[in-house]
N, C-alpha and C positions, 0 to 999 in steps of 0.2 A: 559623480559620485553616481552609481545607478541604485534604482531603486526597485524593488517590485513591481510587475505591472500589476498583480494583483493581490495586493497585501491582506485582501479579506480573508484569504484562504488559511491564513494563521492567526491564532490567539495570543495574547500573551497569558503569562500565570495571572497576573493583575488585574488585569481587563477580565480574565474568566471569572476572577473572584467577585466581581462586581456583579457579574451575570448569574451567579449562583442565585437559585429561587425565584427567577421568572418563571413564570409559567409554560413561555414560549422557547425557552432553550432548555436542550437537554443535551447530558453528558454522558456518553457510552465509553464505557472503559475498554477497550482492545487488546489489555495486556494478552501477550501469549507464553505459556510454557509448554513445551511440546513433548511428550512421552516420543519414543521409538515409533510406535505405532500410529504417531500424529492424532492424538487426543490432546485436547489443551486443558491444560492441569492447575491455570491461572486463577481461577474462581476461588476455589478454596488455600492454593499456596502464596498466593498474590493478592489479590484485591481483599478477601477477608483480613488480611492482616492491616492491609493501607490502602486508603481510597479515598478522590475527591467527595467530600459530603456531598450526597445525594444524586451521585454516579450510578448509572446502572451497567453491570457487567453483560459485555456482548462477544460471544464468541466466534469471532473471524476466524480464528487461528488452527481450529481443528480442522481436519481434511475435508467433512462434509460440514461444515460450520454454518451460523447462520446468513452468511452471502456465498456458498458454494452450492455446486448443483449435489444432490444427494444420490441422484441416480449417475452418475458419470463415474466413469473408469477409472480419472485422474484425479488427482486433489483438486480442491481447490478451484475448478472451474466456474464460469459466472452461473448465476442462480436463476428458477424459474422464477418470473414475477410472485405466482403465487407464495414460493418458498422463502422470499424477502421480504414480501408485505407481511407474511403471517409473523416472521420473527421481528421486523420491526413496529410492529403493533404490541407484541409481547414486551416490548423494551418500552412501551409506553407512549411512542413518537408519532404524533399528529399531523396532520397537514399545517403547514406554514412555522411550524417548528424550525429553527436555528438548531443546528446539530452541532457539537465539538466533541471533537474524540481524541482521546487520552489513552496514553500506556505509559507503563514502565519498562526496564530492558531489566528483567530477571538474571541473566547470566549473558554478557557481551559476548559479542561473538556466535553467539545462538539465537539468543531471541530478541531480535530490533524491533525495539518499539517502534521506530520508525517508519519500517516496511510494513508493520500491520497496519498502523494508521492510516498510511498512503494506501493501501489496498483496499481498505474500507472507505476511505475518500475516491477512491477511482470508481467505485461501484455505486455508490450512494450517490455521488454527484452526477455520474451518468444518467442514475434514475432519476434525477430531476428534483432534487434536495438541496435544502440550504446545509452545505456542512464545511468544517474547519475543521483547523489541527492544532492541538494545545503545542508551540513551541518549547522545545524543551523537555516536554513531556512530566508525568509525574515528580520526576526528579526536579525540576524547573518549580514546580510547585512546593515541592518543600523547601528546596535551598532560599524561596521566598519568605520562609518564615510562615508560610499558611498551613493552617491545620486541616488534618487526613483525618478521616471515619475507619474503625474497623468494624470486623461481625458481620455478618449476612448481610446484605443491601433488605430495604424493604421494596416489595414488586409492587411496581409501578402499577396504576390503573392501565386496562388495554388501551390503546391509541387507535386513532383512525384513519393514519396516513394511506394516501394511494400515492402509488411510483409509476413512473412513464416506462412504457414497453419497447421504448428507442434506445435505451442504453446499449442494445447490443453492437451501436456502429463504434463505441471505446474499445471495443475487442480486436481481434486478427486472428484468421484462422491461418491453416497452411497455404491456400492461394494467397492468401494477402502478403505474406511475405515473400512467395516467390514472386510475385507481382513489384513489392518492393525491393528486391533482389535486381530486378529489372529495370529497376530505376526510378520506380516510381515514390518511394521513399527511401530515408534514409534506414537502416538498420542498425539497432545500436543494444548492444549488451551490456547487462547492467550488473554483472558481476566481478568479481576479483582479475586483475591482468593473471595472476596464475591459474586461475581455472580459463580464463581468455586463450591462455597459449596453452592449455592443456598439460599444467601441472599436477594441477587439481585431480581429484577422482573423477568428478563431472556430475552430471544428473542422469546419468543411462549408459547403455553398451559405448560409447563412441563420446572421446574426451574432446577440448577446444571449445569452437566456437563458430556457429553458420557464416559459413562463408561469404565474404563481403561485408561483414557488420562491424561497425569500430565500436572499441571500448570504453563505454563511462562507469567506472565502478561507482555503486551508488554510494560505498563508505566516503568517497572524497567530494562529495556533496552536502554531508554533514560533519560536525565537530564531537557528536559524541551519538549513541545509538537510541537516542531518546528524541529524535524528532527535532534536534537542535543542530538545524539547517545552517549553512553558512551564509555570508551575509551576499545581497544582491551582487554587489561587484564579482565577487570572486566565483558568484553561481553562474553570471552571466559570461564569467571570460571561459568556465568549463565545458559550458554547453556549448559556447560560440565557436572554442575551438574544433568540434566535435561535429560542426555542422549542425545542430540541432535547435537550432532558433529561425531557420532560415527557410522552411516547410515543412512536408507531411515526414512524421517519424513512425517506428515502429518498434516498440522497445519489449526485450523479452530477458529472460534469466532462469532459473531451474522450475520453476512451477509459477510463476506470473504475480509473484509477491514485489521481489526486489526491484523488478521492473517498473511497478508502479512509485519507485521513490524516482525516478528519471522522468517518467509521465510527468507526476507531480512537479517536479521542480521546473518542467517544461513550461506547463500550465502558471506557474508564479511569473516566471518571465515572459509571459505573452502568446507561449505557440501551445493553441488549443489542438492544433491539427497532428494529435498521436494517439495512436493505438496501442494497447498491449497485445502481445501475443499469447491466448491466454494456454494453448497446452505447453509452450518454452520448451526448452530441452527435453523436457520429462517427456514429451511426444515427438520432437523432432530427430533425436538422435534413435530413436527404433528404427526407423523408416533408413534403410541404406543407400537409398536411392536420392535423398536429400541431402545437399551439398553440405558438408563441413570441413574446416581446416584444425589441425592439429599440427602446431609451430613445434610441440615438444616432442616429436615423433621423427624431425628431421634429421 
């Protein structure tokens, strides 16, 4: 029976319950409920109605949120060191803290708690922080009979965290994707089969997938959209079948959010040679010179 190569990246509800109250463990709630303009309303509509005691709401989901570049044209692009540091310190994060990311899924099929946890993990991990994800999300916490708090959070004392500037190696840009397509890495599309095959509207002026990419729908890697990851045996089989554990990988989706689910699962299974294409299809589809395949048009 397979086991996760990096089990420390996941925390169970009962384990987290035992850590609550430790000065060196910080719980960041990254629940996301987006509006049409990509603003995250989860703080008032979700967090204040039910959250893990002592957790701090951390807005990763907004287009220009806590871990996204405020000056970029596209949403959710990799943030500057100053921007990320300021938001982490405001959330009370100190050097040496262990961060546990939690989320709920307000609207399944729309607001996946999984991908917002993995997006935050991807960024923070590669900025040198000790970070894990609550497996099963806030739903698992509730199902375990553990208490939830209500009302506004008590704002934490400012933290003193410093982060690494080397995290940019975790993201891929257009030249990196081109090189991967020429054989430097396996390119993987984390979206649904319908999107991959062009039956869904997609994320820009062109449908389908980047030519040469394999399809690993992120929803196949979970049993519910609350970071309820499949067991190691199944995950190993799914990733191995697509060649995602054998060497370099570049993962993409619509806006570099769902792509981090595949990247996180690769890390769980021991492949850390993975990058996420920052612009993903929101960028790629705009340039007609970049190769795409739309099976639905055949």
